[in-house]
N, C-alpha and C positions, 0 to 999 in steps of 0.2 A: 505494501499499499504505500503510496507518494501522497504526502500532504502541505499543502500550503498556508503559512500564516501571514495575517499580516496585522501590524503591532502598529496600534497609536498613542496617545500617552494620555490626551485630556479626559480619556475615559478609565482612568488607571485606578485602583482604591487609593480613597485619602485625599488624591489633588482637588484646590478646591482655589487656588490661583494661580495665574499666569507663569509670575516668578517659578511655580515650581515645575514649568516645562519648560526653560529658556535655560540653555548652555551656561550662558553667563552669569548667572543668580547663583548666588550659595544653596539655596532651596533645593537645587535640580537635581544634585546629587542623590537626596534621600529617596527620590521618585526614581530617577532613573534607574535602580537597583530595584525598585519596585516593578518598575515596566520588566525590567530583565526576568525577575522569578515569576510572575504572572504568563510571561511568555518559554517560559523554561516548566512553567506546570503544564503547559498546551502540548506542549512535546513529548513532555514524560507521557501522559494523559494518552495520545499517538503512539505511543511507541506502546504501550503495555496493551492497543488495542490492534498492534501487530504492523506498526508504519516501520518501514524500512528508508525512509528517506522522505527526512522535512527542509523546504526553502521555505525562509523568510522573509518579509520584506520590513524592513527599520521606516517605515512610514510615518515619520513624526519630524517635522520640520525640518532639514536638514539630509535624516536619513542617518543620524550619526547618534545613536540612544543607546543602543542593547551592546550588554556586555556579554562576548563570542564567547569567551571563556569559561564562562558559567553554565553555557550550553551543552545540552550531550553532544557526544561527536560524529552522529550522523546527521547533519543540518547542513544548509549551504544558506549565509546567510548575505542578502541586499540589502549595503548599504550605499545612501547619496542616491539620484533621481538622475533618473539615463535620456527623461524627456519623453520615451516613452507613452501613447496616451491612456495604456490602462493604469499610471501611475502607482496608484497605493497597490496595486495588485501586479505589478510588474514582474514580468518572464511566468506569468500564470498560464497554462495554455492545456491542451487536451490531453495531455501525461498525466495532469494529477486526477487522483481519486474523489480528492474532496476540497474545499476554503473552510479555514479558521479566522474569525476576527477577533481583535485583543484588545482591550482598552479604548474603543470606538467611544464615538458620543452624542449626541443629539446633534440637528441640525440648528442653522443660523435659523433666528429668530424664535429659540425654541425655550422655555424656560424651567427647561431641565434638569440644567447643567448653568453653572455661572461660566462656564468655558463654551460655551455651545456655538457653534458655526460648522459651516460650508467651505470647505477646501484653504479658505484664505479669508480672518477677522477683519481684515485688515484693506480687503477688496472687497468683500461683497457684503451687501445687505441681508440676501437670499438667494437661493438656487433654487426654482422650480422644473419638477419634470411631471410634465402631462396633468399641469396645472397643482402638485402636489407641494409641498415644502421637501425637499431632495438632501438628505443626511449623506454622509459620505458613505454610508454603508450600501443604501440604496444607487446610489452613481454604481458603486463596486458591484454589488451582487446582482446585477445589469450585465458587465463585463464578463462576469464569472458566466452567466447564462449563456453569451455567444461562445464559450469554449465549450460549452456542455461538463461546466465542474460545477455540483452542488455547494450552496453553502451548509453547511452542518450545526453551527457553534457560534453564539458571540458572547463575549462580554462587555461590559460599560456601565456606564447610567440607565437606571429604569425607565425614565421616559424612551432607549432607546429601543430595550428590550419587548417595550408595550410594543413597539409600532413594528421590530422585528416580528413577533408571535404573533401581528395581524394579517402577516403578508405570506405566513407560513406556521403553522402552530409544532410543528416536527423539529427547527432548528431550535436547538439549543441554546437559552439564554442563562448567563448570572450576571444579576444586577450588582454589581458590588458599592453602589450607592444612587442617593437623590439628593439631586437638586431643591432648595427651598431658596428663593430669592439670590441671594450671593453667595451665599453655605452650600455645604455638604451634609448629606447623615452619611458615613461607611459603614462598612462591614468591618471587622478585624484584617488587615493585610494576610496576617494566615490563615483564616477563614476561607479567604477569597481566591489562595494561591489552591487552598482545597476544595474548593467548589469546581474552578475551571479544570483541573487535573480530572477529578472524577466524571463532570459534564462533558468533557473531549472524550475519554476513554468509553462512559456509557453510550453515548450518541453515534461512534465510531461503530461498536457493534451490533449496532441495528440497522435496520433497512434504509440507508443513505437515503436512496431513490425518495424517498419521503419529502425528502424536504426542497425538493425540485419544484421551483415558485414558476407560475404561468408569467408569460412574458409577452408584450404592450407589442402589437403589431405596427404602430407608431409612435415617436416621439417628438415631444415639443420642449424644449429646452431654454426657459426665460432664465436670464442670469439681471439679477439686481446691484448695479457696481454704485460704491461709496461716491464713487468719482466720476462727475459725468463724462468728460472725457476719454474716460478708458471705454464707456459705452459708445462714444461716439468713434473711436478708431476699432473696435470689435467691431462696427457697423459695416465695416468695409471687408469683411473676413465673407467669402462666397456663400449668399445664402441666408445671411443673416439681415434681419430687419431690426431697426430701433423704432421700437413704440412709445417712448416716454426719453425726456432727459438723462435719465440713468441705468432704462432698463430694454435691453435687446431680448429676439427671440431667433431659433434655430429649431428647424422641422426636418426630421428625415425617417424615414422606415429603417433605416440601418444603423443602427447603436452606434456599433465603430465610428461612423461617421459622427457622428456627436461630439462622442470623447474625442475625437479627432479637433474639432473644432474647437471643443472646452480648452484643448491643449494649446491652441495656438491665439487662446483670448489676450486682450491687452495689460 
């Protein structure tokens, strides 16, 4: 069994402030370690379920957060950003049996996490897919569908876990925290590690085909930029229409074309 893990940090246990996610801040080191431990737990659960090969995309900020030496030896760690339209699931293809998300968070404009955003908190007010506010999870689960890889597990904030379960109740989730205003209520870090390990192992021993989701036949991507000049610049990408000072839309039946357009945004 070959498994892909995509790991972010804003949905890691305990994180409540941007200072805890930025390499230049002293608070970061503690949560870099917890991010690594939660990824390690997912790896161990997958190995217990029979995984022989595990690829991990470090998908936060510069892509240089996870401590590789703390992980099992049968992993490959993707650090940095290639620029491929698959972004947070770079290198995912048909050879993988399942995709796991660790440390993911609610979308921009959501109140479920003090650090809620989609792709860039500095760039976007929100992103919508087919009129629905889009999380980074939603953007990338659709990418997984294009290469026929089921998403089987996600850990992160409670709001995102509810979104995932509404899409497919068979996708296993572990809510490690709940956002309340500008605060979070978190479970114990060691309990989070235990639940992630057990959850991954359990779901991979079940029929993962039950985790396959319905795939839209047409896609409408709406980007709401914080800076109106970026919306104007993006409007010159082929097929993009500017619908307001800060918003543009792009439509296609081909989801890879949606991801391609998004990768060339202003």
